[in-house]
C-alpha positions as CSV (number, residue, x, y, z in Angstrom):
1,M,143.9,85.8,111.3
2,H,141.4,84.6,108.7
3,R,139.5,82.8,111.4
4,T,139.4,85.9,113.6
5,K,137.9,87.9,110.7
6,S,135.3,85.3,110.1
7,I,134.3,85.3,113.8
8,S,134.1,89.1,113.7
9,V,131.9,89.1,110.6
10,I,129.6,86.5,112.1
11,F,129.4,88.5,115.3
12,I,128.5,91.6,113.4
13,L,125.8,89.8,111.4
14,V,124.3,88.3,114.6
15,F,124.4,91.7,116.3
16,L,122.7,93.3,113.3
17,M,120.0,90.6,113.2
18,F,119.5,91.0,116.9
19,S,119.2,94.8,116.6
20,Y,116.7,94.5,113.8
21,S,114.5,91.8,115.4
22,V,114.5,93.2,118.9
23,L,115.5,96.9,119.0
24,V,113.8,98.1,115.8
25,P,110.2,97.1,116.7
26,F,110.5,98.8,120.0
27,A,112.1,101.9,118.6
28,G,109.7,102.3,115.7
29,A,106.5,100.8,117.2
30,E,104.8,104.2,117.5
31,E,105.8,105.2,113.9
32,F,105.1,102.1,112.0
33,F,102.4,104.0,110.2
34,F,103.6,106.8,107.9
35,A,100.8,109.1,109.2
36,D,98.5,109.3,112.1
37,S,95.4,109.1,109.9
38,L,94.0,109.4,106.4
39,G,90.3,110.1,105.8
40,V,87.3,112.4,105.7
41,D,85.1,114.5,107.9
42,N,81.3,114.4,108.0
43,A,79.8,116.2,105.1
44,T,76.4,117.4,103.8
45,G,74.9,118.4,100.5
46,Y,71.6,119.1,98.7
47,K,69.9,116.7,96.3
48,N,70.8,117.2,92.6
49,T,74.0,119.2,93.5
50,F,77.7,118.4,93.5
51,V,79.7,118.3,96.7
52,I,83.5,118.3,97.3
53,V,84.7,116.2,100.2
54,P,88.4,116.6,101.1
55,V,90.5,113.6,102.0
56,N,93.0,114.7,104.7
57,I,96.2,113.2,105.9
58,T,97.3,114.0,109.5
59,N,100.8,114.3,110.9
60,T,103.0,112.4,108.4
61,H,105.9,110.4,110.0
62,D,107.9,110.1,106.8
63,N,108.3,111.7,103.3
64,I,105.4,110.4,101.3
65,I,105.5,110.1,97.5
66,V,102.6,107.7,96.8
67,I,99.1,107.6,98.3
68,E,96.5,105.0,97.4
69,F,93.1,104.3,99.0
70,T,89.5,103.2,98.2
71,I,86.4,105.1,99.1
72,Q,83.2,103.1,100.1
73,Y,79.7,104.6,100.2
74,D,76.0,103.9,99.5
75,K,75.5,104.5,95.8
76,N,71.8,105.1,96.4
77,V,72.7,108.3,98.3
78,I,75.7,109.7,96.4
79,E,77.6,109.0,93.3
80,F,81.4,109.3,93.0
81,I,82.2,111.5,90.0
82,D,85.9,112.3,90.1
83,A,88.9,113.1,92.4
84,Y,91.1,116.1,92.2
85,K,94.5,116.9,93.7
86,G,94.5,118.4,97.2
87,E,96.6,121.1,98.8
88,L,99.5,118.8,99.6
89,T,99.5,117.2,96.1
90,S,98.7,120.2,94.0
91,E,102.2,120.6,92.4
92,N,104.0,118.0,90.3
93,W,101.7,115.1,91.5
94,S,99.6,113.0,89.2
95,K,96.4,111.2,89.9
96,G,94.7,107.9,89.0
97,V,91.0,107.3,89.5
98,N,88.8,104.2,89.0
99,K,85.3,105.4,89.4
100,S,83.7,102.0,89.3
101,T,85.8,100.7,92.3
102,G,86.3,104.0,94.1
103,K,90.1,103.5,94.1
104,I,92.2,106.7,94.0
105,G,95.9,107.0,93.6
106,M,98.2,110.1,94.0
107,V,101.8,109.9,92.8
108,G,104.5,112.4,93.5
109,S,108.3,112.3,93.2
110,I,111.3,111.8,95.4
111,L,112.3,115.4,94.8
112,Q,109.0,116.8,96.0
113,P,107.4,114.4,98.5
114,I,104.9,115.4,101.2
115,P,107.4,116.1,104.0
116,V,107.4,114.8,107.6
117,N,105.0,116.5,110.0
118,S,102.6,117.5,107.3
119,S,98.8,117.7,107.6
120,G,96.2,118.7,104.9
121,S,94.2,117.5,102.0
122,V,95.7,115.0,99.6
123,A,92.6,114.6,97.4
124,L,89.3,116.3,96.8
125,L,86.4,113.9,96.1
126,N,83.5,115.1,93.9
127,F,80.2,113.5,94.6
128,S,76.8,113.9,93.0
129,V,74.0,113.9,95.6
130,L,71.1,111.5,94.7
131,G,69.3,110.8,98.0
132,E,66.3,112.5,99.5
133,P,66.7,115.0,102.4
134,G,67.7,113.2,105.6
135,A,69.2,110.2,103.8
136,M,72.7,109.2,105.1
137,T,75.6,107.1,103.9
138,W,78.9,106.1,105.4
139,L,82.1,107.4,103.9
140,N,84.7,104.8,104.6
141,I,88.4,104.9,103.6
142,T,89.9,101.5,103.0
143,N,93.0,99.8,101.5
144,I,95.3,102.7,102.5
145,T,98.8,102.5,101.1
146,L,101.5,105.1,101.7
147,V,104.9,104.9,100.1
148,N,107.9,106.8,101.3
149,S,110.8,108.2,99.3
150,T,112.8,105.0,99.7
151,W,109.9,103.0,98.2
152,V,108.9,101.4,101.5
153,N,105.1,100.7,101.9
154,S,103.1,101.5,105.0
155,T,99.7,102.8,105.9
156,A,97.7,105.1,108.2
157,T,94.7,104.7,110.5
158,P,91.5,105.3,108.4
159,K,89.3,108.2,109.5
160,N,85.7,107.5,108.3
161,G,82.7,109.9,108.2
162,T,79.1,110.2,107.1
163,F,77.4,112.1,104.3
164,T,73.9,113.5,105.0
165,V,71.5,114.8,102.4
166,A,70.4,118.2,103.6
167,G,67.0,119.7,103.1
168,A,63.8,120.8,104.9
169,Q,62.2,118.4,107.3
170,A,58.9,118.6,109.1
171,W,58.7,117.7,112.8
172,Y,55.3,116.7,114.2
173,L,54.6,117.4,117.9
174,H,53.6,114.4,120.0
175,K,51.8,114.4,123.4
176,N,54.7,112.6,125.0
177,G,57.0,115.7,124.6
178,M,58.8,114.4,121.6
179,M,58.6,115.4,117.9
180,Y,59.0,113.0,115.1
181,R,60.4,113.8,111.6
182,G,57.9,113.4,108.8
183,N,55.6,111.2,110.8
184,L,52.0,111.8,109.8
185,S,50.7,108.8,111.8
186,I,51.0,110.4,115.2
187,P,47.6,110.1,116.9
188,E,45.8,113.4,117.5
189,D,45.7,114.6,121.1
190,T,46.2,117.7,123.2
191,V,48.7,119.3,125.5
192,S,47.9,122.0,128.0
193,I,50.3,124.7,128.9
194,S,49.4,126.5,132.1
195,P,50.1,130.3,132.7
196,G,53.7,130.8,133.6
197,T,54.9,127.4,132.2
198,N,56.3,126.0,129.0
199,I,56.6,122.7,127.2
200,T,59.7,121.7,125.2
201,W,59.4,119.1,122.5
202,V,62.7,117.3,121.7
203,A,63.5,115.2,118.6
204,N,62.8,111.5,119.3
205,E,66.5,110.7,118.9
206,P,69.7,112.6,119.9
207,A,72.2,114.0,117.3
208,L,74.6,111.2,116.4
209,V,77.2,113.9,115.3
210,D,77.4,117.7,115.8
211,A,74.5,119.0,113.6
212,A,75.1,122.6,112.4
213,F,72.0,124.4,111.3
214,R,72.6,127.5,109.2
215,E,70.7,130.7,109.6
216,G,67.3,130.2,108.2
217,R,63.5,130.4,108.5
218,W,61.5,127.7,110.4
219,T,57.9,127.4,109.4
220,G,54.9,125.3,110.2
221,W,51.5,125.4,112.0
222,L,50.4,125.5,115.6
223,I,46.8,124.4,116.0
224,L,45.0,125.2,119.3
225,N,42.1,123.4,120.8
226,G,40.2,126.6,121.4
227,S,40.1,130.3,120.4
228,F,42.9,132.5,121.5
229,P,41.5,135.7,123.0
230,E,42.5,139.3,122.2
231,G,45.5,140.5,124.2
232,D,46.7,137.1,125.3
233,N,50.0,135.9,123.9
234,F,52.5,133.0,123.8
235,T,56.0,132.5,122.4
236,A,57.5,129.7,120.3
237,E,61.2,129.0,120.1
238,I,63.6,126.7,118.1
239,G,67.0,125.6,119.4
240,S,68.8,122.7,121.1
241,Y,68.2,120.9,124.4
242,N,70.7,119.1,126.7
243,C,68.8,116.5,128.7
244,S,71.6,116.0,131.2
245,N,71.3,119.5,132.6
246,N,67.8,120.4,131.3
247,N,69.2,123.4,129.4
248,F,67.4,124.8,126.4
249,S,69.4,127.1,124.1
250,T,67.3,129.2,121.8
251,A,68.3,130.2,118.3
252,G,65.1,132.1,117.4
253,S,61.6,133.0,118.6
254,Q,58.2,134.2,117.5
255,N,55.5,135.9,119.6
256,F,51.9,135.2,119.0
257,T,49.1,137.6,120.1
258,G,45.4,137.3,119.9
259,A,43.7,139.8,117.5
260,A,40.5,141.7,118.1
261,G,37.3,140.3,116.7
262,T,38.8,137.0,115.7
263,D,38.3,133.4,116.9
264,K,41.7,132.2,115.8
265,T,42.8,128.6,116.5
266,I,45.5,128.2,113.8
267,F,48.8,130.1,113.9
268,E,51.4,130.1,111.3
269,V,55.0,129.5,112.5
270,N,57.5,131.8,111.0
271,I,60.7,131.9,113.1
272,Q,63.8,133.5,111.7
273,A,66.6,131.6,113.5
274,S,70.3,132.4,113.7
275,A,72.9,129.6,113.0
276,F,73.1,127.1,115.8
277,M,74.6,123.8,116.7
278,V,73.0,120.7,118.2
279,P,76.0,119.0,119.7
280,E,76.4,115.2,119.5
281,G,74.2,113.6,122.1
282,D,71.9,116.7,122.5
283,Y,68.5,117.2,120.9
284,L,66.8,119.5,118.3
285,A,64.1,121.2,120.3
286,F,60.9,123.3,120.0
287,R,59.5,125.2,122.9
288,I,56.2,127.0,123.6
289,S,55.9,129.3,126.6
290,N,52.8,130.7,128.1
291,P,53.6,133.9,130.0
292,T,52.1,134.7,133.4
293,S,50.2,137.6,131.8
294,N,48.1,135.1,129.9
295,S,45.2,134.3,132.2
296,N,44.1,131.3,130.1
297,G,45.9,128.1,129.5
298,I,47.0,127.1,126.0
299,V,45.8,123.8,124.6
300,V,47.9,122.7,121.7
301,Q,46.7,119.9,119.4
302,T,49.4,117.4,118.8
303,G,49.6,115.1,115.8
304,K,48.6,118.1,113.7
305,S,51.0,120.8,114.9
306,F,54.4,120.8,113.4
307,V,57.5,122.9,112.7
308,T,59.6,122.6,109.5
309,S,63.3,123.3,109.2
310,P,64.8,125.5,106.5
311,E,66.3,124.1,103.3
312,S,69.7,124.5,104.9
313,D,68.9,121.7,107.3
314,P,72.0,119.4,107.5
315,G,69.7,116.4,107.8
316,Y,69.4,115.9,111.5
317,P,71.4,112.6,112.0
318,V,69.1,110.1,113.6
319,P,68.4,107.1,111.3
320,E,68.6,103.8,113.2
321,L,69.6,101.8,110.1
322,H,72.7,103.9,109.4
323,T,73.7,103.7,113.0
324,V,73.9,100.0,112.7
325,M,75.8,100.2,109.4
326,L,78.3,102.7,110.8
327,F,78.9,100.4,113.8
328,F,79.4,97.4,111.5
329,F,81.9,99.1,109.2
330,G,83.7,100.6,112.2
331,L,84.0,97.0,113.6
332,L,85.4,95.8,110.3
333,T,87.9,98.7,110.3
334,L,89.1,97.7,113.8
335,I,89.5,94.0,112.8
336,A,91.4,95.1,109.7
337,Y,93.6,97.3,111.8
338,Y,94.3,94.5,114.3
339,M,95.2,92.0,111.5
340,L,97.5,94.6,109.8
341,W,99.2,95.4,113.2
342,N,99.5,91.7,114.0
343,R,101.0,90.9,110.6
344,S,103.5,93.7,110.8
345,S,104.5,92.6,114.3
346,R,105.2,89.1,113.1
347,G,107.1,90.5,110.2
348,H,109.6,92.3,112.5
349,K,110.3,89.3,114.6
């Protein structure tokens, strides 16, 4: 009888070990992480201001009572000031912040965890904006630790973003049909616009992310190569351009008309534009149209003519350096994810 019990106990232990090492990894492979993601969206702010950036958790797979992570960024562009509790950690949670390392911890209780299937902000990061308009930095979330109500540790896929310093930017028109931000070295030349035609200048690089321009006034100067006679007119527009289908979407326009008794060659741009989006992969664009009623062609001096965005410019995202940096840190994130997944897989075997 004793031997039979021993054999039964051994059988049960072997079965449990088999179930744990074989069945559990397959049953829980999709839910090894305690949430789909933890991270930030792209954000913008003006120099010498403070900006709040939410850290969001998406679709929790377990009850969460502890959240830890580290935020990485370029300290020449923004400075981490403090972290506050988010909507999912607002009640009976405490926080811990190390400003020098960027490590943030949120601690709740077993009685009031973040429940399964929750999504929302778990922390609000306060940054001081130091960089100049157009400057960008990565916002990377690393070292993510999530603890459930049985004190088991796991993690979540990091969601990284970029921070762009907003502000007015001048775009100089080039003869090649492109416009370059803040580039005063463009050689002077001319572009002719025949009656009934138009020319669209696009930014020299596409938007790396969706760039949302608020309602605002676009200014600048258009310099013609000759006088603009009385009664003739032309139109300037600001908007976005999709090169794949050659579609220009206008957000605002201005009509210019020659005045009597003048020999005007310089025209002030003053376009009141509505809010518009330049989708990722599309281009910020500026268009000049010469109507058929204008019997004379328009000759625009390039290298001198420019258009300036409003102060609410999100910082059109085109810097080449930051593209490389984002790719580099994204690659590191993928490597870290693979190592974590590989280690966890070996741990279950």
